[in-house]
N, CA, C and O of each residue as an XYZ file, in Angstrom:
964
protein
N      25.567     53.110     98.139
C      24.494     52.095     99.535
C      23.280     53.131    100.208
O      23.324     54.114    100.948
N      22.156     52.342     99.525
C      20.875     52.299    100.822
C      20.835     51.270    101.582
O      21.005     50.051    101.560
N      20.464     52.408    102.493
C      20.460     51.431    104.188
C      18.777     51.513    104.169
O      18.279     52.599    103.873
N      17.818     50.274    104.510
C      16.588     50.481    104.885
C      16.449     50.392    106.108
O      16.865     49.372    106.657
N      15.822     51.438    106.891
C      15.661     50.934    108.386
C      13.574     50.699    108.754
O      12.942     51.269    107.866
N      12.873     50.181    109.561
C      11.852     50.029    109.659
C      11.928     49.812    111.796
O      12.306     49.150    112.763
N      10.846     51.615    111.011
C      10.775     51.397    112.598
C      12.015     52.243    112.985
O      12.960     52.436    112.220
N      11.923     52.716    114.214
C      12.756     53.673    115.014
C      14.313     53.817    114.895
O      14.660     53.342    113.813
N      15.209     54.224    115.498
C      16.433     54.452    115.441
C      17.314     55.508    116.084
O      17.343     56.611    115.538
N      17.982     55.318    117.096
C      18.972     56.100    117.855
C      19.144     57.013    117.024
O      19.183     56.530    115.892
N      19.311     58.488    117.030
C      19.620     59.896    116.382
C      21.056     59.443    116.039
O      21.398     59.484    114.858
N      22.073     58.938    117.147
C      23.669     59.274    116.896
C      23.690     57.629    116.455
O      24.612     57.037    117.017
N      23.079     56.995    115.798
C      23.313     55.545    114.765
C      22.912     56.073    113.963
O      23.790     56.326    113.138
N      21.710     56.528    113.624
C      21.166     57.551    112.130
C      22.578     58.369    111.773
O      23.085     57.739    110.845
N      23.291     59.324    112.062
C      24.396     60.303    112.261
C      25.347     59.992    111.495
O      25.711     60.665    110.531
N      26.078     58.400    112.054
C      26.602     57.394    111.800
C      26.204     57.018    110.456
O      26.696     57.654    109.523
N      25.446     56.147    110.237
C      25.208     55.410    109.114
C      24.778     56.823    107.696
O      24.668     56.649    106.482
N      24.663     57.851    108.334
C      24.020     58.992    107.283
C      25.544     59.019    106.071
O      25.515     58.841    104.854
N      26.890     59.337    107.059
C      28.052     59.143    107.233
C      28.357     58.736    105.328
O      28.745     59.347    104.332
N      27.835     57.161    105.725
C      29.104     56.691    104.926
C      27.302     55.979    103.400
O      27.621     55.446    102.337
N      26.251     56.129    103.652
C      24.890     55.588    103.016
C      24.142     56.593    103.075
O      24.118     57.678    103.656
N      23.123     55.635    101.879
C      21.711     56.758    101.998
C      20.839     55.820    102.616
O      20.539     54.670    102.294
N      20.360     56.815    103.933
C      19.849     56.079    104.884
C      17.999     56.396    104.713
O      17.538     57.530    104.842
N      17.421     55.577    104.510
C      15.634     55.908    104.447
C      15.147     55.470    105.399
O      15.379     54.262    105.443
N      14.220     56.011    106.729
C      13.356     55.047    107.344
C      12.571     55.452    106.977
O      12.357     56.536    106.434
N      11.548     54.003    107.397
C       9.734     54.130    106.803
C       9.423     53.573    108.162
O      10.050     52.856    108.942
N       7.718     54.396    108.188
C       7.520     53.479    109.591
C       6.946     52.278    109.005
O       6.674     52.183    107.808
N       6.732     51.184    110.035
C       6.029     50.273    109.700
C       4.682     50.401    109.564
O       4.253     51.393    110.153
N       3.708     49.631    108.894
C       4.362     48.681    108.236
C       4.067     49.244    107.104
O       3.128     50.032    106.984
N       5.054     48.800    105.897
C       5.476     49.304    104.687
C       6.341     48.298    103.109
O       7.325     47.558    103.101
N       5.373     48.759    101.932
C       4.983     47.964    101.659
C       6.977     47.617    101.206
O       8.109     48.075    101.357
N       6.024     46.239    100.458
C       7.136     45.624     99.492
C       8.297     46.443     98.190
O       9.517     46.585     98.261
N       7.334     46.860     97.070
C       8.165     47.858     96.569
C       8.589     48.898     97.360
O       9.408     49.471     96.642
N       8.538     49.419     98.278
C       9.438     49.993     98.686
C      11.074     49.690     99.571
O      11.931     50.538     99.818
N      11.099     48.374     99.866
C      11.751     48.087    100.419
C      12.845     47.442     99.219
O      14.012     47.106     99.419
N      12.121     47.387     97.988
C      12.994     46.412     96.947
C      13.618     47.788     96.652
O      14.661     47.753     96.000
N      13.014     49.356     97.136
C      13.657     50.190     96.417
C      15.034     50.624     96.859
O      15.952     51.266     96.349
N      14.708     49.726     98.558
C      15.696     50.924     98.892
C      17.492     49.819     99.543
O      18.373     50.113    100.351
N      17.283     48.709     98.744
C      17.723     47.884     98.824
C      18.665     47.784     97.547
O      18.311     47.125     96.569
N      20.434     48.772     97.613
C      20.659     48.626     96.552
C      22.767     48.088     96.936
O      23.281     47.630     97.956
N      23.234     48.367     95.895
C      24.512     48.201     95.821
C      24.792     48.500     97.216
O      24.153     49.330     97.862
N      26.067     47.591     97.812
C      26.972     48.708     98.761
C      28.107     49.055     98.289
O      28.912     49.367     99.167
N      28.628     49.147     96.825
C      29.823     49.402     96.336
C      31.174     50.372     97.414
O      32.255     50.045     97.903
N      30.205     51.878     97.390
C      30.764     53.199     97.899
C      30.488     52.692     99.525
O      30.330     53.800    100.039
N      30.426     52.297     99.974
C      30.602     51.921    101.582
C      31.476     51.175    101.693
O      32.057     51.222    102.777
N      32.046     50.016    100.518
C      32.749     48.955    100.957
C      34.114     49.222    100.571
O      35.098     48.626    101.006
N      34.104     50.662     99.270
C      35.456     51.319     99.173
C      36.152     51.897    100.818
O      37.329     51.742    101.142
N      35.082     52.567    101.676
C      35.658     53.377    102.652
C      35.820     52.291    103.838
O      36.970     52.054    104.208
N      34.928     51.729    104.354
C      34.907     50.375    105.042
C      35.842     48.679    105.343
O      35.884     47.866    106.266
N      36.655     48.846    103.575
C      36.892     47.804    103.400
C      36.139     46.339    103.519
O      36.378     45.374    102.794
N      35.219     46.384    104.547
C      34.457     45.029    105.111
C      33.583     45.011    105.296
O      33.180     45.752    106.192
N      32.531     44.047    104.496
C      30.990     43.918    105.216
C      30.717     43.172    106.708
O      29.727     42.576    107.131
N      32.065     43.474    107.336
C      31.576     42.695    108.488
C      31.334     43.983    109.406
O      30.474     44.003    110.287
N      32.187     45.064    109.108
C      32.384     46.156    109.708
C      31.098     47.052    109.986
O      30.842     47.764    110.958
N      30.103     46.699    108.411
C      28.722     47.231    108.102
C      28.079     46.516    109.228
O      27.315     47.103    109.993
N      28.293     45.601    109.314
C      27.129     44.214    109.763
C      27.648     44.792    111.650
O      26.779     44.643    112.508
N      28.683     45.244    111.975
C      28.182     45.146    112.941
C      28.180     46.399    113.745
O      27.973     46.361    114.958
N      28.440     47.675    113.008
C      27.464     49.713    112.848
C      26.096     48.867    113.447
O      25.961     48.777    114.667
N      25.139     48.284    112.568
C      24.277     47.811    111.605
C      23.172     46.709    113.387
O      22.151     46.826    114.065
N      24.089     46.022    113.276
C      23.858     45.401    115.103
C      23.886     46.242    116.361
O      23.843     45.671    117.451
N      23.938     47.241    116.303
C      23.784     47.493    117.490
C      22.496     48.206    117.799
O      22.165     48.688    118.882
N      21.716     48.189    116.491
C      20.817     49.377    116.423
C      19.624     48.289    115.898
O      18.656     48.873    115.411
N      19.537     47.017    115.910
C      18.381     45.616    115.246
C      17.531     45.807    116.657
O      16.378     45.388    116.559
N      17.926     46.433    118.126
C      16.904     46.176    118.931
C      16.007     47.356    118.883
O      15.245     47.374    119.850
N      15.813     48.641    117.817
C      15.368     49.410    117.993
C      14.652     49.823    116.434
O      14.026     50.799    116.022
N      15.080     48.614    115.872
C      14.954     48.695    114.402
C      15.075     47.663    113.445
O      15.960     46.822    113.606
N      14.076     47.583    112.162
C      14.504     46.474    111.284
C      15.459     47.283    110.276
O      15.200     48.406    109.845
N      16.669     46.488    109.954
C      17.386     47.313    109.336
C      17.885     45.584    108.346
O      18.247     44.478    108.747
N      17.608     46.259    106.765
C      17.477     45.661    106.001
C      18.900     45.907    105.011
O      18.886     46.976    104.400
N      20.177     44.981    104.786
C      21.682     45.403    103.604
C      20.766     44.069    102.621
O      19.935     43.166    102.712
N      21.762     44.867    101.598
C      21.409     43.840    100.439
C      22.625     44.645     99.392
O      23.028     45.698     99.887
N      23.224     44.297     98.079
C      23.559     44.020     97.164
C      24.229     42.940     96.993
O      24.406     41.918     97.656
N      24.930     43.725     94.973
C      25.525     42.206     94.348
C      27.047     42.346     95.546
O      27.631     41.297     95.819
N      27.442     43.384     96.026
C      28.407     42.642     96.576
C      28.615     41.731     97.591
O      29.396     40.793     97.429
N      27.780     41.961     98.999
C      27.408     41.449     99.731
C      27.228     39.965     99.399
O      27.754     38.962     99.881
N      26.271     40.143     98.371
C      26.096     38.251     97.986
C      27.415     38.293     97.379
O      27.800     37.365     98.092
N      28.390     38.547     96.720
C      29.545     38.099     96.721
C      30.035     37.329     97.852
O      30.209     36.111     97.814
N      30.304     38.247     99.097
C      30.812     37.954     99.957
C      30.470     37.377    100.495
O      31.463     36.837    100.981
N      29.331     36.783    101.060
C      28.669     36.110    101.813
C      28.915     34.479    101.327
O      29.131     33.526    102.076
N      28.792     34.469     99.571
C      28.866     33.209     98.750
C      31.002     33.252     99.013
O      31.596     32.299     99.517
N      31.398     33.967     98.747
C      33.168     33.521     99.352
C      32.575     32.651    100.492
O      32.671     31.427    100.398
N      31.935     33.248    101.618
C      32.858     32.984    102.936
C      32.325     31.596    102.832
O      32.900     30.640    103.354
N      30.792     31.460    101.889
C      30.682     30.408    102.515
C      31.618     28.931    101.556
O      31.600     27.900    102.228
N      32.256     28.802    100.358
C      32.822     28.316     99.663
C      33.773     28.109    100.656
O      33.632     27.044    101.257
N      34.984     29.030    101.112
C      35.604     29.088    102.172
C      35.686     28.434    103.206
O      36.737     28.048    103.718
N      34.608     28.253    103.600
C      33.714     27.447    104.890
C      34.241     26.161    104.295
O      35.209     25.512    104.693
N      33.352     25.872    103.160
C      33.342     24.219    102.774
C      34.703     23.465    101.941
O      34.827     22.315    101.520
N      35.653     24.660    101.911
C      36.761     24.315    101.614
C      37.716     23.882    102.375
O      38.617     23.178    101.919
N      37.648     24.281    103.782
C      38.424     23.862    104.552
C      37.743     22.873    105.385
O      38.182     22.391    106.429
N      36.587     22.611    104.800
C      35.421     21.035    105.110
C      36.511     20.477    104.721
O      37.496     20.285    105.434
N      36.398     20.197    103.614
C      36.231     19.456    102.639
C      37.818     19.153    102.516
O      38.038     17.951    102.367
N      39.186     20.121    102.550
C      40.435     19.914    102.524
C      40.422     18.948    103.452
O      40.535     17.743    103.227
N      40.231     19.676    104.918
C      40.287     18.273    106.120
C      39.937     17.298    106.076
O      40.630     16.292    106.225
N      38.606     17.342    105.830
C      38.104     15.513    105.204
C      39.145     14.598    104.420
O      39.518     13.448    104.654
N      39.568     15.696    103.182
C      40.532     15.540    101.840
C      41.890     14.627    103.046
O      42.120     13.438    103.266
N      42.183     15.246    103.293
C      42.777     15.111    103.812
C      43.490     13.665    104.731
O      44.512     13.047    104.430
N      42.763     13.474    105.648
C      42.385     12.669    106.983
C      42.191     11.398    105.996
O      42.510     10.299    106.449
N      41.840     11.455    105.076
C      41.033     10.368    104.149
C      42.464     10.365    102.850
O      42.834      9.262    102.450
N      42.807     10.996    102.575
C      44.506     10.485    101.686
C      45.673      9.811    102.758
O      46.674      9.186    102.408
N      45.229     10.137    104.236
C      46.455     10.038    105.122
C      46.031      7.994    105.073
O      46.670      6.967    104.842
N      44.858      8.290    105.379
C      44.083      7.056    106.124
C      44.255      6.133    104.488
O      45.234      5.394    104.387
N      43.697      6.192    103.810
C      43.893      5.617    102.597
C      45.205      4.585    101.938
O      45.173      3.392    101.636
N      46.541      5.772    101.852
C      47.973      5.145    101.847
C      48.257      4.623    102.902
O      49.348      4.076    102.737
N      47.809      4.432    104.171
C      48.581      3.549    105.140
C      47.975      2.248    104.828
O      48.730      1.278    104.757
N      46.704      2.092    104.630
C      45.991      1.074    105.156
C      46.289      0.360    103.598
O      46.575     -0.837    103.621
N      46.248      0.875    102.589
C      47.068     -0.107    101.210
C      48.551     -0.208    101.450
O      49.036     -1.337    101.378
N      49.368      0.843    101.733
C      50.886      0.778    101.338
C      51.555      0.424    102.292
O      52.738      0.091    102.216
N      50.757      0.456    103.495
C      51.496     -0.410    105.184
C      53.069      0.361    105.310
O      53.936     -0.398    105.742
N      53.546      1.834    104.968
C      54.936      1.927    104.681
C      54.437      3.471    105.170
O      53.584      4.225    104.702
N      55.261      3.585    106.201
C      55.318      5.863    106.661
C      55.976      6.060    105.604
O      54.848      6.350    105.205
N      56.904      6.252    104.416
C      57.419      6.239    103.234
C      56.928      6.486    102.385
O      57.246      7.335    101.552
N      55.647      5.498    102.412
C      54.881      5.820    101.517
C      53.924      6.486    101.847
O      53.572      7.417    101.123
N      53.417      6.265    102.731
C      52.358      7.649    103.425
C      53.481      8.871    103.157
O      53.472      9.159    101.960
N      54.134      9.414    103.674
C      55.289     10.158    103.898
C      55.119     11.435    102.338
O      54.591     12.530    102.145
N      56.066     10.262    101.403
C      56.419     11.296    100.113
C      55.337     11.560     99.164
O      55.173     12.582     98.498
N      54.685     10.594     99.190
C      52.720     11.326     98.674
C      52.463     12.324     99.091
O      52.450     13.212     98.238
N      52.059     12.851    100.831
C      51.830     13.870    101.111
C      52.583     15.396    101.452
O      52.068     16.454    101.816
N      53.996     15.050    101.178
C      55.119     16.432    101.480
C      54.985     16.875     99.557
O      55.062     18.101     99.477
N      54.819     16.230     98.122
C      54.676     16.253     97.372
C      53.480     17.534     96.991
O      53.599     18.652     96.489
N      52.012     16.545     97.637
C      51.234     17.449     97.725
C      51.042     18.517     98.375
O      50.677     19.633     98.006
N      51.242     18.211     99.113
C      51.644     19.989     99.655
C      52.399     20.794     98.838
O      52.121     21.860     98.288
N      53.428     20.106     98.839
C      54.033     21.200     97.820
C      53.239     22.133     96.231
O      53.008     23.314     95.971
N      53.091     21.125     95.671
C      52.221     20.833     94.130
C      51.247     22.343     94.989
O      51.906     23.368     94.814
N      50.540     22.493     95.425
C      49.743     22.993     96.393
C      49.845     24.286     96.623
O      48.963     25.079     96.296
N      51.690     24.850     97.619
C      52.142     25.959     97.687
C      52.588     26.816     96.711
O      52.457     28.037     96.625
N      53.308     25.769     95.748
C      53.294     26.201     94.527
C      52.768     27.302     93.233
O      53.177     28.327     92.689
N      51.527     26.304     93.141
C      50.143     26.521     92.440
C      49.948     28.218     92.834
O      50.270     29.233     92.216
N      49.276     28.006     94.140
C      48.952     29.424     95.026
C      50.292     30.328     95.102
O      50.352     31.551     95.232
N      51.050     29.663     95.018
C      52.226     30.937     95.485
C      52.310     31.071     93.788
O      52.042     32.260     93.614
N      52.474     30.645     92.843
C      52.412     31.096     91.438
C      51.184     32.169     91.215
O      51.404     33.260     90.689
N      50.166     31.861     91.557
C      49.038     32.660     91.434
C      48.674     33.835     91.352
O      48.018     34.514     90.563
N      49.723     34.117     93.223
C      49.291     35.583     93.997
C      51.019     36.059     93.433
O      51.601     37.080     93.799
N      51.558     35.037     92.499
C      52.861     35.802     91.911
C      52.864     36.705     90.912
O      53.725     37.563     90.718
N      51.868     36.498     90.264
C      51.278     37.105     88.792
C      50.032     37.771     88.775
O      49.823     38.325     87.696
N      48.853     37.941     89.879
C      48.337     38.667     90.765
C      46.523     37.432     89.438
O      45.626     37.894     88.732
N      46.786     36.381     89.686
C      45.546     35.649     89.468
C      44.323     35.827     89.589
O      43.901     34.972     88.810
N      43.447     36.321     90.005
C      41.876     35.953     91.087
C      41.319     34.430     90.883
O      41.207     33.880     89.787
N      41.102     34.047     91.724
C      40.959     33.083     91.941
C      39.542     33.025     91.894
O      39.306     33.402     93.042
N      38.216     32.782     91.279
C      37.116     32.906     91.290
C      36.136     31.919     92.070
O      36.778     31.105     92.733
N      35.107     31.810     92.144
C      34.497     31.184     92.758
C      33.822     29.553     92.406
O      33.244     28.663     93.031
N      34.403     29.864     90.709
C      33.850     28.739     89.869
C      35.712     27.594     90.317
O      35.700     26.399     90.610
N      37.395     28.741     90.185
C      37.703     28.016     90.506
C      38.435     27.501     91.742
O      39.560     27.008     91.834
N      37.678     27.698     92.496
C      37.930     27.785     93.873
C      38.454     26.205     94.384
O      39.063     25.831     95.386
N      38.114     25.758     93.641
C      38.142     24.461     93.995
C      39.751     23.012     93.039
O      40.039     21.830     92.851
N      40.213     24.531     92.801
C      41.374     23.929     91.875
C      42.142     23.103     92.739
O      42.712     22.160     92.191
N      42.337     23.285     94.360
C      43.364     22.801     94.758
C      43.335     21.387     94.610
O      44.102     20.650     93.990
N      41.868     21.017     95.584
C      41.205     19.626     95.396
C      41.244     18.531     94.038
O      41.346     17.312     94.177
N      41.176     18.986     93.177
C      41.177     18.422     92.180
C      42.908     17.936     91.858
O      43.130     16.776     91.510
N      43.913     18.814     91.996
C      45.303     19.119     92.172
C      45.976     18.256     93.194
O      47.161     17.974     93.014
N      45.201     17.709     94.486
C      45.327     16.951     94.790
C      45.502     15.748     94.686
O      46.468     15.115     95.113
N      44.312     15.224     93.944
C      43.779     14.019     93.152
C      44.978     13.341     92.213
O      45.626     12.295     92.249
N      44.897     14.852     91.107
C      45.764     14.227     90.100
C      47.346     13.986     90.445
O      48.046     13.174     89.840
N      47.943     15.099     91.873
C      49.408     14.753     92.123
C      49.040     13.801     92.374
O      49.010     13.317     91.243
N      48.385     12.369     93.572
C      48.177     11.886     94.546
C      48.435     10.214     93.505
O      48.969      9.180     93.908
N      47.751     10.534     91.927
C      47.678      9.473     91.143
C      49.181      8.986     90.672
O      49.623      7.845     90.537
N      49.972     10.617     90.418
C      50.908     10.722     89.967
C      51.954      9.569     90.564
O      52.645      8.624     90.182
N      51.536     10.415     91.948
C      53.223      9.287     93.096
C      52.779      8.070     93.017
O      53.670      7.274     92.722
N      51.164      7.351     93.247
C      50.853      5.955     93.324
C      51.331      5.242     92.166
O      51.709      4.076     92.274
N      51.342      5.876     91.030
C      51.709      4.898     90.075
C      53.093      4.982     90.275
O      53.320      3.790     90.065
N      54.532      5.601     90.590
C      55.169      5.454     90.801
C      55.435      4.608     91.563
O      56.189      3.684     91.258
N      54.731      4.759     93.040
C      55.171      3.156     93.867
C      54.714      2.267     93.265
O      55.500      1.320     93.288
N      53.663      2.017     92.613
C      53.555      0.852     92.517
C      54.481      0.675     91.533
O      54.717     -0.530     91.606
N      54.946      0.988     90.926
C      55.752      1.040     89.167
C      57.515      0.992     90.232
O      58.501      0.906     89.499
N      57.849      1.049     91.932
C      58.759      1.232     91.828
C      59.100     -0.518     92.638
O      60.006     -1.351     92.625
N      57.799     -0.356     93.242
C      57.492     -1.831     93.895
C      58.049     -2.815     93.603
O      58.869     -3.440     94.275
N      57.352     -3.209     91.798
C      57.513     -3.438     90.553
C      58.789     -4.484     90.097
O      59.097     -5.657     89.883
N      59.346     -2.852     90.133
C      60.938     -3.437     89.641
C      62.159     -3.449     91.027
O      63.389     -3.489     91.037
N      61.237     -3.401     91.988
C      61.746     -3.998     93.186
C      61.826     -5.813     93.103
O      62.586     -6.621     93.635
N      60.982     -5.922     92.432
C      60.486     -7.139     92.610
C      61.626     -7.730     91.021
O      62.427     -8.594     91.375
N      61.703     -7.451     89.867
C      62.047     -7.790     88.699
C      63.252     -7.411     88.611
O      63.654     -7.704     87.485
N      64.409     -6.677     89.494
C      65.225     -6.924     89.394
C      66.238     -7.031     90.874
O      67.194     -6.267     91.014
N      65.927     -7.933     91.780
C      67.040     -8.451     93.193
C      68.184     -7.945     92.983
O      68.848     -7.877     91.948
N      68.431     -7.504     94.273
C      69.831     -6.914     93.696
C      70.351     -5.728     93.257
O      71.535     -5.391     93.252
N      69.127     -4.947     92.785
C      69.632     -3.762     91.884
C      70.257     -2.835     93.238
O      70.417     -3.121     94.424
N      70.474     -1.806     92.568
C      71.000     -0.491     93.488
C      69.899      0.531     93.769
O      68.954      0.232     93.039
N      69.596      1.631     94.523
C      68.125      2.630     94.632
C      68.416      3.636     93.188
O      67.497      4.034     92.472
N      69.683      3.900     92.978
C      70.009      4.856     91.328
C      69.053      3.921     90.065
O      68.356      4.478     89.217
N      69.226      2.368     90.196
C      69.047      2.056     89.244
C      67.646      1.725     89.464
O      66.976      1.741     88.431
N      67.160      1.494     90.304
C      65.307      0.837     90.469
C      64.786      2.409     89.720
O      64.021      2.445     88.757
N      65.281      3.448     90.278
C      64.625      4.949     90.299
C      64.456      4.949     89.134
O      63.290      5.011     88.743
N      65.117      4.908     88.537
C      65.757      5.056     87.181
C      64.959      4.462     85.878
O      64.605      4.966     84.812
N      64.816      2.908     86.568
C      63.755      2.092     85.252
C      61.768      2.799     85.361
O      60.845      3.011     84.575
N      62.108      2.944     87.241
C      60.615      3.100     87.656
C      60.321      4.563     86.236
O      59.599      4.809     85.269
N      60.930      4.876     86.661
C      60.543      7.046     85.849
C      60.815      6.598     84.100
O      60.154      7.040     83.159
N      62.020      5.564     84.002
C      61.680      5.371     81.756
C      60.027      4.415     81.437
O      59.292      4.096     80.503
N      60.131      4.294     82.793
C      58.525      3.289     82.262
C      57.734      3.577     82.365
O      56.884      3.151     81.582
N      57.326      4.573     83.449
C      56.088      4.810     84.070
C      56.236      6.572     83.274
O      55.477      6.837     82.342
N      57.008      7.373     83.646
C      57.220      8.962     83.122
C      56.554      8.990     81.674
O      55.863     10.008     81.632
N      56.469      8.242     80.380
C      56.112      8.588     79.413
C      54.465      8.163     79.726
O      53.787      9.121     80.096
N      53.958      7.233     79.652
C      52.244      7.242     80.291
C      51.915      8.483     80.791
O      51.301      9.390     80.230
N      52.467      8.427     82.107
C      52.050      9.790     83.201
C      52.015     10.903     81.592
O      51.074     11.121     80.828
N      53.308     11.359     81.561
C      53.099     12.245     80.742
C      52.290     12.199     79.811
O      51.736     13.297     79.746
N      51.853     11.399     78.915
C      50.251     11.434     77.680
C      49.529     11.534     78.802
O      49.905     12.679     79.053
N      48.751     11.265     79.749
C      47.966     11.477     80.696
C      47.783     12.889     80.930
O      46.769     13.544     80.691
N      48.792     13.257     81.387
C      48.850     14.435     81.909
C      48.654     16.011     80.573
O      48.232     17.158     80.720
N      49.025     15.500     79.771
C      48.677     16.009     78.127
C      47.460     15.886     77.964
O      47.018     17.034     78.026
N      46.631     15.182     77.791
C      45.587     15.100     78.486
C      44.488     15.877     78.842
O      43.530     16.434     78.307
N      44.954     15.716     79.893
C      44.091     16.153     81.148
C      44.375     17.630     80.381
O      43.411     17.967     79.693
N      45.345     18.443     80.365
C      45.776     19.620     79.780
C      45.042     20.209     79.182
O      44.618     21.324     79.486
N      44.561     19.150     77.577
C      44.382     20.139     76.421
C      42.405     20.008     76.720
O      41.565     20.736     76.192
N      42.198     19.110     77.492
C      40.704     19.218     77.886
C      40.714     19.722     78.502
O      39.700     20.418     78.461
N      41.744     20.112     79.864
C      40.385     21.930     80.376
C      41.523     22.828     79.610
O      41.443     23.964     80.076
N      42.281     22.777     78.876
C      42.591     23.989     77.829
C      41.245     24.003     76.787
O      40.907     25.067     76.268
N      40.725     23.119     76.602
C      39.491     23.208     76.300
C      38.388     24.184     76.972
O      37.303     24.318     76.406
N      38.599     24.699     77.887
C      37.705     25.341     78.203
C      37.578     26.705     78.180
O      36.713     27.471     78.604
N      38.867     26.889     77.458
C      39.504     28.688     77.108
C      38.392     29.019     76.113
O      38.214     30.234     76.031
N      37.866     28.537     75.601
C      36.667     28.622     74.414
C      34.505     29.184     74.964
O      33.466     29.566     74.425
N      34.976     28.884     76.115
C      33.472     29.026     76.451
C      32.886     30.522     76.494
O      31.758     31.003     76.380
N      34.575     31.190     76.779
C      33.478     32.521     76.196
C      32.840     33.080     77.619
O      32.141     34.062     77.869
N      33.543     31.726     78.674
C      33.281     32.985     80.621
C      34.044     32.959     81.164
O      34.595     31.878     81.375
N      34.512     34.118     81.698
C      35.260     34.520     81.985
C      35.817     33.363     83.234
O      36.898     32.777     83.171
N      34.719     33.195     84.443
C      35.234     32.346     85.164
C      35.213     31.299     84.133
O      34.621     31.957     83.278
N      35.314     30.739     83.858
C      35.573     29.270     83.186
C      36.541     29.513     82.682
O      37.310     28.689     83.178
N      37.242     30.255     81.818
C      38.331     30.471     80.824
C      39.161     31.073     82.025
O      40.122     31.528     81.404
N      39.357     31.316     83.141
C      41.024     31.009     84.419
C      40.301     29.792     85.281
O      40.827     29.684     86.389
N      39.515     29.104     85.112
C      39.934     27.634     86.041
C      40.169     27.015     84.705
O      40.646     25.904     84.939
N      40.071     27.181     83.485
C      41.090     26.038     82.953
C      42.727     26.330     82.476
O      43.694     25.607     82.231
N      42.534     27.421     82.486
C      44.170     28.170     82.482
C      44.743     27.648     84.453
O      45.878     27.279     84.752
N      43.899     27.751     85.155
C      44.738     27.945     86.255
C      45.006     25.995     86.238
O      46.091     25.501     86.544
N      43.992     25.302     85.895
C      44.082     23.417     86.015
C      45.393     23.233     85.063
O      46.408     22.548     85.186
N      45.042     23.929     84.293
C      46.927     23.751     82.972
C      47.787     23.360     83.230
O      48.436     22.319     83.126
N      47.865     25.109     83.962
C      49.111     25.368     84.864
C      48.976     24.662     86.236
O      49.905     23.942     86.601
N      48.491     24.732     86.585
C      48.796     23.772     87.622
C      49.324     22.295     87.579
O      50.290     21.857     88.204
N      48.595     21.690     86.814
C      48.547     20.141     86.448
C      50.626     20.185     86.129
O      51.437     19.497     86.749
N      50.971     21.264     84.945
C      52.426     20.945     84.229
C      53.196     21.488     85.895
O      54.419     21.413     86.011
N      52.561     21.869     86.758
C      53.393     22.117     87.585
C      53.984     20.396     88.609
O      54.935     19.683     88.929
N      52.003     20.682     88.715
C      52.133     18.618     89.781
C      52.856     17.878     88.815
O      53.712     17.256     89.442
N      52.925     17.687     87.882
C      53.899     16.727     86.912
C      54.862     16.046     87.455
O      54.964     14.919     87.940
N      56.211     17.784     87.126
C      56.977     18.314     86.836
C      57.498     18.138     88.740
O      58.571     17.568     88.936
N      56.701     18.639     89.976
C      57.286     18.527     91.194
C      56.926     16.435     91.363
O      57.753     15.742     91.955
N      56.098     16.029     90.967
C      55.843     14.913     91.324
C      56.778     13.617     90.615
O      56.950     12.557     91.218
N      57.317     13.875     89.307
C      58.526     13.211     88.759
C      59.786     14.039     89.140
O      60.210     14.660     88.165
N      60.612     14.255     90.442
C      61.527     15.467     90.848
C      61.288     14.820     92.429
O      61.776     13.807     92.932
N      60.630     15.517     92.819
C      60.423     15.453     94.371
C      60.706     14.055     95.298
O      61.444     13.672     96.205
N      59.197     13.382     94.117
C      59.712     11.585     94.892
C      60.333     11.294     94.642
O      61.132     10.859     95.472
N      60.696     11.206     92.959
C      61.331      9.954     93.331
C      63.409     10.005     93.763
O      64.059      8.959     93.768
N      64.233     11.760     94.147
C      64.723     12.029     94.505
C      65.145     11.567     96.433
O      66.205     11.654     97.053
N      63.784     11.098     96.849
C      64.591     10.412     98.349
C      64.915      8.655     97.933
O      65.815      7.884     98.269
N      63.573      8.493     96.958
C      64.032      7.323     96.530
C      65.561      6.450     96.136
O      65.944      5.280     96.128
N      66.313      8.259     95.729
C      67.425      7.371     95.385
C      68.753      7.181     95.980
O      69.820      6.866     95.453
N      68.369      7.509     97.506
C      69.572      7.242     98.228
C      68.683      6.265     99.317
O      69.255      5.708    100.254
């Protein structure tokens, strides 16, 4: 790594930085090509520090006496991941609130709100756990798979809710097991074909030749299989009693 310092820096700070990086002190003003030449990747320092925040905290202590530039591909990647994580937290919270409000407004029953949300959370936890178990890293491209899986899982649950209510009207007096069995028999096959064609669509991304796109396709294909299985096991189970 190279750290460019414009101006004066305290000796103790300069010695600390020189332990981990190639420090170049330039007087002001300085030519732009000198700045670009001194900004490099931070792989070696990241290996020692393990966190860009630690590097920035050290540099921040000397910004009152010098102008310091920190650059490199790892720093850009870390910042991009941080921005995406912040967006995902905001979008995830907004999506959760929207789903609860939508289900409560349309279906107007607590069980039709609670069951889909339990299934959605279970799918998210299982997919994340599976990716961790197989050590499958999530890239910037594939980081939005949770939101997509929640949408697909919610659609499976809504199809079952609508069909269950239709079966209850068509078969008055039937017990719960009969209603649930009829619901799964009539709606399970269409949902299976839907998830199958969607898996094929995401699977087509593996021929793109771009590693992040390929990983996204496999993650979504795996996630859809988990979503389908859990949606048609966790959701009908409480309705059978």
